[in-house]
N, C-alpha and C positions, 0 to 999 in steps of 0.2 A: 501778320504772318506773310512772309515773302518767300517766293521760290528762289532757286539758286541764281536766277538772272535778275532778281530785284523787282519782280512783278507781284502784285498782291492779287490773289484769287478773288473773283467778284462775280456777281450775277446781274444781268439786266432783264427787265420784264417789259414785254409788249403785250398789252391787254386789249383784246378785241371785243366789240359788241356785235349784235346780230347783223349790223350793216357793214361789218369789216372796218369800222372806224376804231381808232386807237385812243387809249386813255392818255391824256396829256396833262401833266401836273405843273402848277406854278410854284416855284420855290418860295418858302416863307420869307416875306419882306424883301423879295427881289422881283425884278421884272424879267424873269427867265422861266422858261417852260421846258420840261424834260420827261423822259420815261423814269419809272422807279428803278432803282438799282442799289446794291449794297454789297459789303464784303462777306466772304465765306469764313465762318469761324472754324477754329481748329476742331477736327472731328466731324464736321458737317459734310454732307454731299452737296453738290450744286442744287439738287432738287430740294433738299431740306432747307438750304439757305434761301432759296427762292420763295418757299412758302412762308418762312419767317419774315423776310423782308416785305412780302406782299401784305401780311397782317400788320406789321409795325408801321408801314408807310401809308397804306390806304385802307386798312381795316377789313380786308377781305380774307376769309379763311379758305382752306383747301376745298371745302364743299361748295364754295361760291364760284369756282372756276374749273375748267378742265384743260389739261395740257394738249395743245395742238401740235407743237413741234419744238425743237431746240436746235441750236447751232451744233454742227458736227464736232467742232473743236474750239479751242480758246481763240478769242479775238483780242489782240493786244493793242494798247496805245501807250506811248511814252508821255510823261508829264514834264513840261518845261521846268527848269530849275527854279524859276522865281515863284512857282506854285508849290514848291516842296519845302517843308520845314527844314531849317538849317541843320538841325541835329541829325537828320536822316539822309541828307544829300550824299550821294556817292554810294548809297545802299539801295534806296528806293528809286525805281525807274518809271513805274506806272502801274497800270491795271491789266490783268488778263481776265476776260469775261466769257462766261457761257450765257447766251441769251435764250430766253424762253418765250414762246408765243403761246398765249393763253386765250381761251374763250370764256367770257364772263357769262355765267348761267344764273346770276342773282339779279336783283333789282338795283337800279342806280342808287336808291336810298340806302342800300347796304354799305356803300362806301362811307368810311368814317375816317376823316383826316385827323381826328383828335384822340385817337386811341392811346397815344403816349403823351408824356409831358413835354416832349420836344418834337413836335411834328415837323416833317420834311416839307410839306406842301400846305398852302393856305387857300388854294383854289384848284379846280380841275375842270376839264371839258373833254368832249369827244372831238377828235380831229380826223381828217382823211388820212388813210394809211401812210401815204408818202408825205411825211412831215417835212417842212422846209428846213434844209440843213444849215441855212445861213443864220438861224437862231441858236444853233448848237455851237458850243465853244470849239474853236478851230481844231485843236488837237484830238477831239473826239469825233469829228465829222466822218472820217473814214470808217470808224467802227460802226457808227449809226447806219451809214449807207450799206456796209457789208452785212450787218445784221438784218436790216429790212429786206435787202435783196435775197439773202439766203432763205429767210423765213417766208418770203412771199409765195414760195412754191406750195405752202400749206394752205393758202387762202382758197376758199370755196365761194361760189356764187351765193349771196344771201338768199333766203327763201323768197323774199319779195323782190328779188332782182336788183336790190340796192336802191329802190325808189321809196323806201319807207320814210318815216318821220326823221328829219335831220335835227339833231339836238346839239347845236354848237354854242349854246349859251353856257357860261361858266357857273360852276357851283362853288360857293365860297365857304371858308371855314367859319366865318361869322357873318351873318346877314343882318344888317341894321334894320330896325323896325321903323316904318314910316306910317304916319297916320293917313287915313283915306283922303282927308282933305289936302294934306301936303302932297300926297302922291298924285292927286288929280292936277295939281299945279305944275308938276314936273314934266319935262319932255320925255318921250318914250326912250327907254334904255337901248343902247346899241350893243350888238354882240362885241365883246372885248376882242381887240386885235392881238394876235400872237406876235409880239414884238419883244425882242430881247437883245441887249448888247452882249456880245460874246464874252466880254471880260467879267460879266456878272453871273456866268453859268455855274454849274455844280462844282463845289470844292473837290479837288482830286481824290480825297480819301473816302468819297461816297460813290 
């Protein structure tokens, strides 16, 4: 579904925890991290699409979050021709997005990356609100920056002043089992670095 200018309606989701950290997901089989997002289907409102994408991509339902704010208008980005399927070149230009800022009121364990047969993410972590834009594919960086800046006005000081437990370790789709003896012989695990090559980021139709 494209508008008259060739932009596909889409929603983006910035999910906060109690420390104003954001949910940051790793794309399946890729070394890239991003916010959840997805297209708006015919007949859906942006809010309806947001709740559907939230459940499909990270397994959270409407009762698990509350809406803190949303962007006032569409944020647009154009997709370079070499990312666009040949058959729709000349018609499709890119995405126009409404971004939602949500507060998670559920537990971390309520996140479920395997709700569908084709998961978008295979790991996730909490990250400081101002995510590094150099790991975002170049043609999306401006939209990420504009969304974060506009929605930052809704941020409030956490109840603990932001000095609570920091949970920056990643949660994985599949966690391999390790025997206690083998685990004792292994060095302590390090917090995964958020490193992504821009060309491996999200496909333009999601």
